[in-house]
C-alpha positions as CSV (number, residue, x, y, z in Angstrom):
1,X,0.3,19.9,4.5
2,X,3.2,17.4,4.9
3,X,3.7,15.2,2.0
4,X,4.0,12.2,4.4
5,X,0.8,12.6,6.2
6,X,-2.3,14.7,6.6
7,X,-1.4,16.7,9.7
8,X,-1.3,20.6,9.3
9,X,2.1,22.0,9.6
10,X,3.4,25.5,10.5
11,X,6.8,25.2,8.4
12,X,5.6,28.2,6.2
13,X,5.4,30.4,9.1
14,X,9.1,30.1,10.0
15,X,10.7,30.0,6.6
16,X,12.7,33.2,7.6
17,X,14.8,31.2,9.9
18,X,17.5,31.0,7.3
19,X,18.3,27.4,6.7
20,X,16.3,24.7,5.1
21,X,16.4,22.4,8.1
22,X,15.9,25.1,10.5
23,X,12.9,26.4,8.7
24,X,11.3,22.9,9.3
25,X,11.8,22.8,13.1
26,X,8.2,23.4,13.8
27,X,6.9,20.4,11.7
28,X,4.7,17.8,13.5
29,X,6.0,14.7,15.2
30,X,6.9,11.6,13.3
31,X,4.3,8.9,13.1
32,X,4.6,6.3,15.7
33,X,7.9,7.8,17.2
34,X,9.2,6.7,20.6
35,X,9.8,9.1,23.6
36,X,12.2,11.9,23.4
37,X,16.0,11.7,23.2
38,X,19.1,13.9,23.0
39,X,20.9,14.7,19.8
40,X,24.0,12.9,20.9
41,X,24.6,9.3,20.4
42,X,25.0,6.6,23.0
43,X,28.4,5.3,23.8
44,X,27.5,2.0,22.3
45,X,24.8,0.2,20.6
46,X,21.7,-0.8,22.6
47,X,22.1,-3.7,25.2
48,X,19.2,-5.7,23.6
49,X,17.5,-5.5,20.3
50,X,14.2,-3.5,19.9
51,X,11.1,-5.5,18.9
52,X,9.2,-4.6,15.9
53,X,9.6,-2.1,13.0
54,X,10.9,1.3,13.2
55,X,8.6,4.3,13.0
56,X,7.1,4.9,9.6
57,X,6.1,7.8,7.3
58,X,3.7,7.8,4.3
59,X,5.6,7.7,0.9
60,X,3.6,10.4,-0.9
61,X,0.6,9.6,-2.9
62,X,1.4,5.9,-2.7
63,X,-0.2,5.7,0.7
64,X,2.3,3.1,1.7
65,X,4.1,3.4,5.0
66,X,7.8,3.0,5.0
67,X,10.3,2.9,7.8
68,X,12.2,6.2,8.3
69,X,15.4,4.4,7.9
70,X,16.1,2.0,5.1
71,X,19.0,-0.2,4.4
72,X,21.4,0.9,1.6
73,X,22.8,-2.2,-0.1
74,X,25.4,-0.7,-2.3
75,X,27.8,-3.4,-1.6
76,X,27.3,-7.1,-1.1
77,X,25.4,-7.2,2.2
78,X,26.1,-10.2,4.3
79,X,23.3,-12.3,5.7
80,X,24.1,-11.4,9.2
81,X,24.0,-7.7,8.4
82,X,20.6,-8.0,6.8
83,X,19.5,-10.2,9.9
84,X,20.6,-7.3,12.1
85,X,18.8,-4.6,10.1
86,X,15.6,-6.5,10.1
87,X,16.0,-7.0,14.0
88,X,16.6,-3.4,14.5
89,X,13.3,-2.7,12.7
90,X,14.2,-1.7,9.2
91,X,11.6,-2.9,6.7
92,X,12.8,-1.2,3.4
93,X,15.7,-2.4,1.5
94,X,17.4,-0.5,-1.3
95,X,19.4,-2.0,-3.9
96,X,20.2,-1.7,-7.7
97,X,21.3,-3.7,-10.7
98,X,24.8,-2.2,-10.7
99,X,25.4,-2.5,-6.9
100,X,28.4,-4.9,-6.3
101,X,27.9,-6.2,-9.8
102,X,24.9,-7.9,-9.1
103,X,25.7,-9.4,-5.8
104,X,23.7,-7.0,-3.9
105,X,20.4,-8.2,-5.5
106,X,21.7,-11.8,-5.1
107,X,22.3,-11.6,-1.4
108,X,19.0,-9.9,-0.7
109,X,17.4,-12.9,-2.8
110,X,19.2,-15.3,-0.6
111,X,17.9,-13.5,2.6
112,X,14.3,-13.7,1.2
113,X,14.6,-17.3,0.4
114,X,16.2,-18.1,3.9
115,X,13.8,-16.0,6.0
116,X,10.7,-16.1,4.1
117,X,10.1,-12.3,4.8
118,X,9.8,-11.0,1.4
119,X,6.3,-9.6,2.1
120,X,7.5,-7.7,5.2
121,X,10.0,-5.6,3.2
122,X,9.5,-2.6,1.0
123,X,11.8,-3.6,-1.7
124,X,13.4,-0.9,-4.1
125,X,15.7,-1.7,-7.0
126,X,17.1,0.4,-9.9
127,X,18.3,0.1,-13.4
128,X,20.2,2.4,-15.8
129,X,18.2,3.1,-19.0
130,X,21.0,3.5,-21.4
131,X,18.8,2.6,-24.3
132,X,16.1,5.0,-23.4
133,X,13.7,5.2,-20.7
134,X,11.4,2.7,-22.4
135,X,14.0,0.1,-21.8
136,X,12.9,-0.1,-18.1
137,X,10.0,-2.2,-19.3
138,X,12.2,-5.1,-20.4
139,X,15.0,-4.6,-17.8
140,X,12.6,-5.2,-15.0
141,X,12.4,-8.9,-16.0
142,X,16.1,-9.2,-15.2
143,X,15.6,-7.5,-11.8
144,X,12.8,-9.9,-10.8
145,X,14.9,-12.8,-11.9
146,X,17.9,-11.6,-9.9
147,X,15.8,-10.8,-6.7
148,X,13.7,-14.1,-7.1
149,X,10.5,-12.3,-6.6
150,X,7.3,-11.8,-8.5
151,X,7.2,-8.0,-8.1
152,X,9.1,-4.9,-6.9
153,X,7.6,-2.4,-4.6
154,X,9.3,0.6,-6.1
155,X,11.4,0.6,-9.3
156,X,13.8,3.5,-10.1
157,X,15.4,4.7,-13.3
158,X,18.9,5.0,-11.7
159,X,20.9,8.2,-11.3
160,X,19.5,10.4,-14.0
161,X,22.0,12.5,-15.4
162,X,22.9,14.2,-18.6
163,X,26.4,12.8,-19.1
164,X,25.1,9.1,-19.4
165,X,21.7,9.6,-20.8
166,X,22.0,12.9,-22.7
167,X,20.1,16.1,-22.5
168,X,16.6,14.1,-22.8
169,X,17.1,12.8,-19.3
170,X,16.3,16.3,-18.0
171,X,12.8,15.9,-19.7
172,X,12.2,12.3,-18.8
173,X,10.4,13.0,-15.4
174,X,7.6,15.0,-17.3
175,X,7.7,13.3,-20.6
176,X,5.0,11.2,-22.2
177,X,7.4,8.4,-22.8
178,X,8.2,8.0,-19.2
179,X,4.5,8.3,-18.2
180,X,3.7,5.4,-20.5
181,X,6.6,3.4,-19.0
182,X,5.2,4.0,-15.5
183,X,1.6,2.9,-16.7
184,X,2.9,-0.3,-18.5
185,X,5.1,-1.2,-15.5
186,X,2.3,-0.9,-12.9
187,X,-0.3,-2.5,-15.2
188,X,1.9,-5.5,-15.6
189,X,1.8,-6.3,-11.8
190,X,5.6,-6.5,-11.8
191,X,6.1,-3.1,-10.1
192,X,3.8,-1.3,-7.7
193,X,5.4,2.2,-7.9
194,X,7.9,3.9,-10.2
195,X,10.3,6.9,-9.9
196,X,14.0,7.7,-10.2
197,X,17.1,8.5,-8.2
198,X,19.2,11.6,-8.7
199,X,22.2,13.3,-7.1
200,X,23.5,15.6,-9.4
201,X,24.1,19.3,-8.6
202,X,21.2,20.2,-10.7
203,X,18.8,18.0,-8.9
204,X,16.3,20.6,-8.5
205,X,15.8,20.6,-12.3
206,X,14.8,16.9,-12.4
207,X,12.5,17.4,-9.2
208,X,10.8,20.4,-10.9
209,X,10.2,18.4,-14.1
210,X,8.7,15.5,-12.1
211,X,6.4,17.9,-10.2
212,X,5.1,19.2,-13.5
213,X,4.8,15.8,-14.9
214,X,3.0,14.7,-11.7
215,X,3.1,10.8,-12.6
216,X,6.2,9.4,-10.9
217,X,5.5,8.0,-7.4
218,X,8.8,8.5,-5.6
219,X,12.2,10.1,-5.9
220,X,15.5,9.3,-4.1
221,X,17.7,12.5,-3.9
222,X,20.8,13.6,-2.4
223,X,20.2,15.6,0.8
224,X,22.6,17.2,3.0
225,X,21.9,19.0,6.3
226,X,24.7,21.7,5.6
227,X,22.8,23.3,2.7
228,X,21.1,26.1,4.6
229,X,20.0,29.1,2.5
230,X,22.2,28.0,-0.3
231,X,19.6,25.6,-1.4
232,X,16.5,27.7,-2.1
233,X,16.0,26.3,-5.5
234,X,16.2,22.7,-4.3
235,X,14.0,23.6,-1.3
236,X,11.3,25.0,-3.7
237,X,11.6,22.0,-5.9
238,X,11.2,19.6,-2.9
239,X,8.1,21.7,-2.0
240,X,6.8,21.3,-5.5
241,X,7.1,17.5,-5.4
242,X,5.4,17.3,-2.1
243,X,2.5,19.4,-3.7
244,X,2.4,16.7,-6.4
245,X,2.3,13.9,-3.9
246,X,5.6,12.6,-4.8
247,X,7.3,10.5,-2.1
248,X,10.8,11.7,-1.2
249,X,13.8,9.4,0.0
250,X,17.0,11.1,1.2
251,X,20.4,9.7,0.3
252,X,23.9,10.6,0.9
253,X,23.2,12.5,4.0
254,X,26.6,12.0,5.4
255,X,28.5,12.0,2.1
256,X,31.6,14.1,2.2
257,X,31.3,15.3,5.9
258,X,34.9,15.6,7.2
259,X,36.2,13.9,10.2
260,X,37.0,14.6,12.9
261,X,35.0,17.5,13.8
262,X,36.1,19.6,16.8
263,X,32.9,20.5,18.7
264,X,29.9,18.8,20.1
265,X,29.8,16.3,17.2
266,X,33.5,15.3,17.2
267,X,32.7,11.7,17.4
268,X,31.3,10.0,14.4
269,X,28.4,8.3,16.2
270,X,27.3,11.6,17.7
271,X,27.7,13.2,14.3
272,X,25.6,10.5,12.5
273,X,23.0,10.5,15.3
274,X,22.6,14.3,14.8
275,X,22.4,14.1,11.0
276,X,19.6,11.6,11.2
277,X,17.8,13.8,13.6
278,X,18.4,16.7,11.4
279,X,17.0,15.0,8.2
280,X,14.0,13.7,10.0
281,X,13.3,17.2,11.1
282,X,12.1,17.8,7.6
283,X,8.7,16.3,7.4
284,X,9.0,16.2,3.5
285,X,11.3,13.4,3.8
286,X,9.7,9.9,4.2
287,X,12.8,7.8,4.7
288,X,16.6,8.0,4.9
289,X,18.8,5.6,2.8
290,X,21.7,4.7,4.9
291,X,24.7,2.7,3.6
292,X,25.7,1.3,7.0
293,X,29.1,-0.4,7.0
294,X,28.8,-2.6,10.1
295,X,26.5,-3.9,12.7
296,X,27.5,-1.2,15.1
297,X,26.4,1.5,12.8
298,X,23.1,-0.4,12.3
299,X,22.4,-0.3,16.0
300,X,23.4,3.3,16.3
301,X,21.5,4.7,13.3
302,X,18.4,2.4,14.3
303,X,18.4,3.9,17.8
304,X,18.7,7.5,16.3
305,X,15.7,7.0,14.0
306,X,13.6,4.9,16.7
307,X,14.1,7.9,19.3
308,X,13.1,10.9,17.1
309,X,9.9,12.4,18.5
310,X,10.3,16.1,17.3
311,X,12.4,18.3,15.1
312,X,15.6,19.7,16.3
313,X,15.4,23.3,17.4
314,X,16.7,26.1,15.0
315,X,19.6,26.5,17.3
316,X,20.6,22.9,17.3
317,X,20.2,22.7,13.6
318,X,22.4,25.8,12.9
319,X,25.0,24.5,15.5
320,X,25.3,21.3,13.6
321,X,25.5,23.0,10.1
322,X,28.2,25.4,11.5
323,X,30.2,22.6,12.9
324,X,30.1,20.5,9.8
325,X,31.1,23.7,7.6
326,X,33.9,24.4,9.9
327,X,35.4,20.9,9.1
328,X,36.3,19.7,5.7
329,X,33.3,19.3,3.5
330,X,34.7,17.0,0.7
331,X,31.6,16.4,-1.5
332,X,29.2,18.8,-3.3
333,X,26.2,19.1,-0.9
334,X,24.0,20.3,-3.8
335,X,23.7,24.1,-3.2
336,X,22.3,26.6,-5.7
337,X,25.7,28.5,-6.2
338,X,27.6,25.8,-8.0
339,X,26.9,26.4,-11.6
340,X,30.5,26.3,-12.8
341,X,31.2,22.8,-11.6
342,X,27.9,21.3,-12.6
343,X,28.0,18.9,-15.5
344,X,31.9,18.3,-15.2
345,X,33.6,15.2,-13.8
346,X,34.8,17.0,-10.6
347,X,31.7,15.8,-8.8
348,X,32.2,12.1,-10.0
349,X,35.8,12.3,-8.7
350,X,34.8,13.7,-5.4
351,X,32.1,10.7,-5.1
352,X,34.8,8.1,-5.9
353,X,37.1,9.7,-3.4
354,X,34.4,9.5,-0.7
355,X,34.0,5.9,-1.5
356,X,37.6,5.4,-0.8
357,X,38.0,7.6,2.2
358,X,34.5,7.0,3.9
359,X,33.2,3.6,2.8
360,X,36.3,1.5,2.5
361,X,35.4,0.8,-1.0
362,X,39.0,1.3,-2.4
363,X,39.1,-1.1,-5.2
364,X,35.7,0.1,-6.6
365,X,36.8,3.7,-6.1
366,X,40.2,3.1,-8.1
367,X,38.3,1.2,-10.9
368,X,35.7,4.0,-11.4
369,X,38.3,6.7,-11.2
370,X,40.7,5.0,-13.8
371,X,37.7,4.5,-16.0
372,X,37.3,8.3,-16.4
373,X,39.0,9.7,-19.7
374,X,42.5,11.1,-19.1
375,X,41.3,14.6,-19.7
376,X,38.7,14.3,-16.9
377,X,41.4,13.0,-14.4
378,X,43.6,16.1,-15.2
379,X,40.8,18.6,-14.7
380,X,41.6,21.8,-13.0
381,X,39.3,23.2,-10.2
382,X,39.4,26.7,-11.8
383,X,38.9,29.7,-9.7
384,X,35.4,28.7,-8.5
385,X,34.9,29.1,-4.8
386,X,32.4,26.8,-3.2
387,X,29.9,28.7,-0.9
388,X,29.9,25.5,1.3
389,X,33.7,25.4,1.6
390,X,34.3,22.4,-0.7
391,X,38.0,22.7,-1.8
392,X,37.8,21.2,-5.2
393,X,41.4,21.7,-6.0
394,X,42.4,19.7,-2.9
395,X,39.9,17.0,-3.9
396,X,41.4,16.6,-7.3
397,X,44.8,16.4,-5.8
398,X,43.9,13.7,-3.3
399,X,42.1,11.6,-5.8
400,X,45.2,11.7,-8.0
401,X,47.3,10.5,-5.2
402,X,45.0,7.8,-3.8
403,X,43.0,6.5,-6.8
404,X,45.3,6.8,-9.7
């Protein structure tokens, strides 16, 4: 069964298709989807704004329906931007304590106060448990104060990783300590659901631990449509989480995809449209977190999500994957082959460079890069060859040129 609904699926029957998303091409239609569309984007945004929420999927064992596209508020979202997201049907806002140094949560709080629509929004925020996973039980009060709300719909330990939180972070998703934290937070009424986010190269290890523990409600993970058969470990970990009833939210779905491409998806709107369709072709994903930069992207992404009715075919998915790989992939997509780079600062540098090149967050990217120790900034990419074509040596050179 899908981890988002109770409809039978036939994904297992086609696992030999060769790619993760291609193997999902026979999954059932999205709940509440509109009528069919193509996988290419419209020339511009819709002439008039749609009415009502976007289609929804069930977030694992929570039983809650969330819109298949949610608003990634990594910066300081303008009120007009949040208005447009709501008008386009998004009812799920994603933020964090660290986003825009607190301005993200403050802007969302202002929007709630101005519109009175807090109860209509599935609100997710995050915090870094630097003092141990137990610290989430006290940090939550700061999140409630910042967002000016009595409760959070889903509260995440932000970006679990070994570099910042130590080796114990790998055990947290199945630890007694985190389980008690979840119980305490939910019993307090301050939080409805608890989970974590993770986008390290070894994300599968965190997902497997969560599936074994069985107590977290949701996980936000890096998910890239180019992975194909290089992500067997991650694919099996996602299956394990679904079996455990853990809701899954995809993030960084466009991260590091080079531009411009040369084929069918050479235009950015067409590429973004196809990526949304590809990710939604995986019935295990409840929602896509999208860090949209402007109102045009809001319109285009909402149109892509609203129009999804059935999975892309295996041929369409493979065509998309091949075109992306033929371009310049500039960020680790999370495949299983990259053991040499895992745990180093190379992935951090690639992420900061993508902030600069893709998101227009130049000041933040430079600050993050310059905060790294000199030894990290002088890394060599070594002789490792990425199976997805990521040129780490070039990324390090470009980062040194643009971010130093």
